N, C-alpha and C positions, 0 to 999 in steps of 0.2 A: 799620094801627093800630101805633103805636110801642110797643114793649115797654119799660116803665119799669125793668125789672130789668137791662137790658144797657146797656153803655157802647159807643158807636160811635167808632171811630178810623180815619180814612182816610189817616193819614200813613204813608209807607213805613218800615218797620222797627219801628213801635210795636206792642207785643203787649199784649192785654188779657186779664187772668185775674181773674174775679170782680170785686172792687172795686178792683183795682190795674192800673196802666198802667206798662209798661216803656218808656221813651224812650231809644233809643241816643244815647250822648254826654252824657246828662243823669243818668239813674238811674231810680229807681222812685218812683211817686206813688200813694198810697192815699187813697181817697175814702170818707168815712162809715164809720169803723172803730170797733167796740166791742170792747175787750179786757177780759176778765173773769178775775181771778185771786182766789185766797182772800182775803177781806177788802178787796178793791179792785176798783173798776170805772172804766174810762177810756173816754170818748168823745171821739173825735178827728175832726173834719170834713175835715182835710187834713193828711196827713203825708208827708214825702218823705225818701228816702235818696239822696244824691248818689253817682254812680258813680265819683268821683274816688279817687285813692290815699290821700287823708286821710280818706275816709268821713265826709262832713258829713251831718247829719240836721237836721230841723226839723218843727215842727208849727204848725197854725193852727186857731183856733176849737175849742178843746178844753176838757174839764172832767174832774175826777177826784173820786170819792167813796169812802168807806170801805165802801160796799155796804149800809149799815144804813138803814132807813127813819126818817124824822123821827118823834119820840115821838108 
């Protein structure tokens, strides 16, 4: 039976920690991330941080709210 809570990676050098993957020569990839701060909630389906010297970042499929329910 497949555990839906784990990420499988069979590539050499790829490290899996929770919902993130570290890919050598590329950077970090975060899957299904929810960030909660006072007055703000952010849901991101895909976020990446490039491991280059210029530190590129990007996101895909995300939304942000002020954390308050609709009246």
